[in-house]
C-alpha positions in Angstrom: -50.5 26.5 -14.2 -48.5 24.2 -12.0 -50.0 21.2 -13.8 -49.1 22.8 -17.2 -45.5 23.4 -16.0 -45.3 19.7 -14.9 -46.6 18.6 -18.2 -44.1 20.7 -20.2 -41.3 19.4 -18.0 -42.2 15.8 -18.7 -42.3 16.6 -22.5 -38.9 18.3 -22.4 -37.4 15.4 -20.4 -38.8 12.8 -22.9 -37.4 14.8 -25.9 -34.0 15.1 -24.2 -33.9 11.4 -23.6 -34.9 10.7 -27.2 -32.0 12.8 -28.5 -29.5 11.2 -26.0 -30.6 7.6 -26.8 -28.2 5.6 -29.0 -29.0 5.6 -32.7 -29.3 2.1 -34.1 -28.5 1.3 -37.7 -31.6 0.4 -39.7 -31.9 -2.3 -42.3 -31.7 -0.7 -45.7 -32.8 -1.7 -49.1 -30.2 -2.6 -51.7 -31.4 -1.2 -55.0 -31.0 -3.0 -58.4 -27.8 -1.2 -59.3 -26.2 -2.2 -56.0 -27.3 -5.8 -56.3 -26.0 -6.1 -59.9 -22.6 -4.7 -58.8 -22.5 -6.9 -55.6 -23.2 -10.2 -57.4 -21.4 -9.7 -60.6 -18.1 -11.4 -59.5 -19.9 -14.6 -58.4 -23.1 -15.0 -60.5 -21.5 -17.4 -63.0 -20.3 -19.8 -60.3 -21.9 -23.3 -60.2 -25.1 -23.3 -58.2 -24.0 -25.4 -55.2 -20.8 -23.3 -54.8 -22.8 -20.0 -55.2 -25.2 -21.1 -52.5 -22.5 -21.7 -50.0 -20.7 -18.5 -50.9 -23.9 -16.6 -50.1 -24.3 -18.5 -46.8 -20.7 -17.8 -45.9 -21.1 -14.1 -46.6 -23.4 -13.8 -43.6 -20.4 -14.8 -41.3 -17.7 -12.3 -42.3 -15.7 -13.0 -39.2 -15.6 -16.7 -40.0 -14.5 -15.9 -43.5 -11.6 -13.8 -42.3 -10.4 -16.5 -39.9 -10.7 -19.3 -42.5 -8.8 -17.3 -45.1 -6.0 -16.8 -42.6 -6.0 -20.6 -42.0 -5.9 -21.2 -45.7 -2.9 -18.9 -46.2 -1.1 -20.7 -43.4 -1.8 -24.1 -45.2 -1.2 -23.3 -48.9 -0.5 -27.0 -49.7 -4.2 -27.9 -48.9 -7.2 -27.5 -51.2 -10.2 -29.5 -52.0 -11.7 -31.9 -49.5 -8.2 -32.4 -47.9 -8.4 -28.8 -46.7 -11.9 -29.2 -45.3 -11.0 -32.4 -43.4 -7.9 -30.8 -41.9 -10.0 -27.9 -40.4 -12.2 -29.8 -38.0 -11.4 -27.8 -34.8 -12.4 -24.2 -35.6 -16.1 -23.6 -34.9 -16.8 -21.9 -38.2 -20.0 -22.2 -40.1 -20.0 -25.2 -42.4 -20.5 -23.0 -45.4 -17.3 -21.2 -44.6 -15.4 -24.4 -44.0 -16.5 -25.7 -47.4 -14.8 -22.7 -49.0 -11.4 -24.0 -47.8 -11.6 -26.3 -50.8 -11.4 -23.2 -53.0 -8.7 -21.0 -51.5 -8.7 -18.5 -54.4 -12.4 -17.7 -53.9 -11.9 -17.5 -50.0 -9.0 -15.2 -50.4 -10.8 -12.8 -52.7 -13.8 -12.7 -50.3 -11.5 -11.8 -47.4 -9.7 -9.2 -49.5 -13.0 -7.4 -50.1 -14.4 -6.9 -46.6 -16.9 -4.2 -47.4 -18.2 -6.1 -50.4 -18.4 -9.3 -48.2 -20.4 -7.6 -45.4 -22.8 -6.0 -47.9 -23.3 -9.2 -49.8 -24.2 -11.0 -46.5 -26.6 -8.3 -45.5 -28.3 -8.2 -48.9 -28.7 -12.0 -48.9 -30.2 -12.0 -45.4 -32.7 -9.3 -46.1 -33.5 -9.7 -49.9 -33.0 -13.3 -50.8 -35.6 -13.4 -53.7 -34.1 -10.2 -55.2 -30.6 -11.6 -54.9 -31.7 -14.8 -56.8 -33.4 -12.7 -59.5 -30.3 -10.5 -59.9 -28.1 -13.7 -60.4 -30.5 -14.8 -63.2 -30.4 -11.4 -64.9 -26.6 -11.4 -64.9 -26.6 -15.0 -66.3 -28.9 -14.0 -69.1 -26.6 -11.1 -70.0 -23.5 -13.4 -69.9 -25.4 -15.9 -72.1 -26.3 -13.2 -74.6 -22.6 -12.2 -74.7 -21.4 -15.8 -75.1 -19.6 -16.0 -71.8 -21.3 -18.7 -69.8 -18.6 -21.0 -68.6 -18.4 -24.1 -70.9 -16.4 -26.1 -68.3 -19.5 -26.5 -66.1 -22.9 -27.9 -67.1 -25.4 -25.2 -68.0 -29.0 -26.0 -68.4 -32.3 -24.3 -68.7 -34.8 -24.9 -65.9 -38.0 -23.2 -66.8 -37.1 -19.5 -67.2 -33.9 -19.9 -65.1 -30.4 -20.7 -66.1 -28.8 -23.3 -63.8 -25.1 -24.1 -63.6 -23.8 -27.3 -62.2 -20.3 -28.9 -61.7 -19.3 -31.3 -64.5 -19.0 -34.8 -63.1 -16.7 -35.1 -60.1 -14.9 -31.8 -60.3 -15.8 -28.2 -59.8 -14.5 -25.5 -62.1 -14.5 -22.0 -60.6 -14.2 -19.5 -63.4 -12.3 -16.3 -63.1 -13.8 -13.5 -65.3 -13.9 -9.7 -65.5 -17.5 -8.5 -64.9 -16.9 -5.6 -67.2 -16.3 -8.0 -70.1 -18.5 -11.1 -69.7 -21.8 -9.1 -69.2 -21.3 -6.7 -72.0 -21.1 -3.0 -71.5 -21.7 -2.2 -67.9 -25.1 -0.5 -67.5 -24.8 1.3 -64.1 -22.0 3.9 -64.6 -22.3 5.0 -60.9 -22.1 1.4 -59.5 -19.1 -0.5 -60.8 -18.6 -4.1 -59.7 -15.6 -5.1 -57.6 -12.6 -6.3 -59.7 -10.8 -9.3 -58.1 -7.2 -9.9 -58.8 -6.9 -12.7 -61.3 -6.1 -16.3 -60.6 -5.5 -19.3 -62.8 -8.7 -21.5 -62.7 -8.2 -25.2 -62.1 -10.6 -28.0 -61.5 -11.2 -28.9 -57.8 -12.1 -32.6 -57.3 -14.8 -33.2 -54.6 -17.1 -36.1 -53.8 -20.7 -36.1 -55.0 -22.0 -35.2 -51.5 -19.5 -32.5 -50.7 -21.9 -29.6 -51.3 -24.9 -29.4 -48.9 -26.6 -26.3 -50.5 -28.1 -25.3 -53.8 -30.3 -22.7 -55.4 -34.1 -23.2 -55.6 -34.7 -21.1 -58.6 -38.5 -21.7 -58.6 -39.0 -20.6 -55.0 -36.2 -18.1 -55.1 -34.3 -19.1 -52.1 -31.2 -21.2 -51.1 -32.0 -24.6 -49.8 -30.0 -27.2 -47.7 -30.3 -30.6 -49.3 -28.3 -32.6 -46.8 -26.3 -32.3 -43.6 -22.8 -30.9 -44.2 -20.1 -33.4 -44.8 -16.7 -33.3 -43.0 -18.2 -31.5 -40.0 -18.3 -33.0 -36.5 -21.9 -33.8 -35.4 -21.8 -31.4 -32.5 -20.7 -28.5 -34.7 -23.4 -28.7 -37.4 -25.4 -25.5 -37.5 -27.6 -26.2 -40.5 -30.4 -28.7 -41.2 -32.1 -29.8 -44.5 -34.8 -27.4 -45.9 -34.8 -23.7 -46.6 -31.6 -22.2 -45.4 -31.9 -19.8 -42.4 -29.1 -18.2 -40.5 -28.8 -19.8 -37.1 -30.3 -17.5 -34.5 -27.7 -18.2 -31.7 -24.9 -17.0 -34.0 -24.3 -13.2 -34.4 -25.6 -11.7 -37.7 -23.6 -8.9 -39.2 -24.7 -5.5 -38.1 -26.3 -3.3 -40.7 -24.4 -0.1 -41.2 -26.2 3.1 -42.2 -25.6 4.5 -45.6 -22.6 6.8 -45.7 -21.6 8.6 -48.9 -18.0 8.3 -49.9 -16.4 11.4 -51.3 -14.8 11.1 -54.7 -11.4 12.0 -53.3 -11.5 9.1 -50.9 -12.6 6.4 -53.3 -10.0 3.6 -53.7 -10.1 0.0 -55.1 -11.5 -2.5 -52.6 -9.0 -5.1 -53.8 -5.4 -4.0 -53.7 -2.2 -5.7 -55.0 -0.8 -5.9 -51.6 0.1 -8.9 -49.5 -2.6 -9.5 -46.8 -0.4 -8.3 -43.9 0.0 -4.9 -45.6 -3.6 -4.5 -46.8 -5.8 -1.7 -45.5 -9.6 -1.4 -45.4 -11.4 0.4 -48.1 -11.3 4.0 -47.1 -14.3 5.4 -45.2 -15.4 9.0 -44.7 -12.6 11.2 -43.5 -9.8 8.7 -44.1 -6.8 9.8 -46.2 -4.6 7.0 -47.5 -0.9 7.3 -46.7 1.5 8.1 -49.6 3.2 4.7 -49.4 -0.1 3.0 -50.1 -0.7 5.2 -53.1 2.8 4.5 -54.4 2.2 0.8 -54.1 -1.1 1.1 -56.0 0.9 2.3 -59.0 3.2 -0.7 -59.1 0.6 -3.3 -59.9 2.5 -5.4 -62.4 2.3 -5.9 -66.2 -1.1 -5.6 -67.7 -2.9 -4.5 -64.5 -1.8 -0.9 -64.0 -4.5 0.5 -66.2 -7.2 -1.7 -64.5 -6.0 -0.6 -61.1 -6.4 3.0 -62.0 -9.9 2.4 -63.4 -11.2 0.2 -60.6 -13.5 1.7 -58.0 -15.4 0.3 -55.0 -18.4 -1.7 -56.0 -20.6 1.1 -54.7 -19.4 4.1 -56.7 -21.9 6.6 -55.3 -21.6 10.3 -55.8 -19.8 12.0 -53.0 
């Protein structure tokens, strides 16, 4: 009997230690509706820009700092902005987005979307690539592929490249360009509009592109405008650098219907709040501001939901 008691004591102690151990978030699989909603705002970007947006999404802290730098230097865009930001040790993909301040600002304004995009890209790169192609096929069928860029068929894939020496970043409403949205419970994020304008860059500005045949992002050259001792990427298949911290994967948490709010708000950055989480109740002043969106946008603001519009 003493031996049995000792055995039971060991089992109970092990069970207690198991319950007291910290619970680590597990990588989770993003399903097709989630990937469609995640990638809808960026799937029609030129391939080189899209590849570097996806890379940058894996470094959300760098994106936040770079967006703050861009707001502090509104007169800089294109390669001039990238050259001026040599000191900060941001990933080269993030630095390259300083050339496109409107895109960088929208990424920073949608922090949950940005984190989820980076996690999906790290864990499910082939599925992310296939999702982009599915969205492009829908836009092509609806007649909304951007004519300002060069669109060409590469096998069964639709590739989009910058036209000559400038890059045109289209602004579009995902609920329009892809036709009637096919996932009622998963609505894409709606970014506040901007006026598209060509951004002039050199032929070697972009260092990444989409390898549609192999279904991954590839680095075609070492990044330009980055000091040699700050280069974190090398030519070949892109991989996140191990010595840099990857975003932590959060467990799935259902958002009650009463707490759902648009991820992107019509507030200045200093007054912006995070998308509500479980148990958060927005202050009344935020809700009042939500109603004063401006001409033509009030209806959209009321209709918009977070990109993951799950049942509560």
